[in-house]
C-alpha positions in Angstrom: 0.0 0.0 0.0 1.3 3.4 -0.9 1.4 6.2 1.8 -1.9 7.9 2.2 -2.7 11.2 0.7 -4.3 14.1 2.5 -7.5 13.3 0.1 -7.4 9.7 1.8 -7.2 10.9 5.3 -10.1 13.4 4.6 -12.0 10.4 3.2 -11.3 8.6 6.6 -12.5 11.6 8.5 -15.6 11.7 6.7 -16.5 8.2 7.2 -15.8 8.6 11.2 -18.1 11.8 10.8 -20.8 10.0 8.9 -20.7 7.0 11.7 -20.7 9.4 14.6 -23.8 11.3 13.1 -25.3 8.1 12.7 -25.0 7.4 16.3 -26.1 10.8 17.7 -28.7 12.4 15.1 -32.1 11.1 14.0 -31.6 12.3 10.3 -29.7 11.0 7.6 -26.4 12.2 7.2 -25.8 14.5 4.0 -22.0 14.1 3.2 -22.5 16.9 0.5 -23.8 19.7 3.2 -20.8 21.7 4.2 -22.6 23.1 7.2 -23.7 19.4 8.3 -20.3 18.1 7.9 -18.8 21.2 9.9 -21.3 20.8 12.7 -21.0 17.0 13.2 -17.2 17.1 12.8 -17.2 20.0 15.2 -19.2 17.7 17.8 -17.0 14.9 17.1 -14.0 16.9 17.8 -15.5 17.9 21.3 -16.5 14.5 22.3 -12.8 13.3 21.5 -11.7 16.1 23.6 -14.0 14.7 26.5 -12.5 11.4 25.8 -9.0 12.5 26.1 -9.7 14.4 29.4 -11.6 11.3 30.6 -8.3 9.5 30.2 -6.6 12.1 32.1 -4.7 13.5 29.4 -4.9 17.2 28.1 -7.5 17.8 25.5 -5.8 21.0 24.5 -2.3 19.3 24.2 -4.0 16.7 21.8 -5.5 19.7 19.6 -2.2 21.5 19.5 -0.5 18.0 18.4 -3.2 17.3 16.0 -2.8 21.1 14.5 1.1 20.4 14.2 0.6 17.2 12.5 -1.9 18.5 10.1 0.5 21.5 9.3 3.2 19.0 8.6 1.1 16.6 6.4 0.0 19.8 4.1 3.4 20.9 3.9 4.6 17.5 2.7 1.8 17.2 0.2 2.7 20.6 -1.1 6.4 19.8 -1.3 5.5 16.7 -3.2 3.5 19.0 -5.6 6.6 21.2 -6.2 8.8 18.1 -6.9 6.4 16.9 -9.6 6.5 20.5 -11.3 
């Protein structure tokens, strides 16, 4: 298997958000509705922070670490695109 792209990562996240939405909402998830995806993703992030805190860890540190990882992955993808040109 080749290294995942950020598009792959986004697709995995959309699957997770859709699954979360199915567990917590009474209406069907519309993956083409930007507002619905944003709301459900925000709810999932909030609940993940509660989970992390419940394990005695810093939810804010996890968000910081995730943000740094996101920025690294975006930079890597941009670098890969520049090497192709």
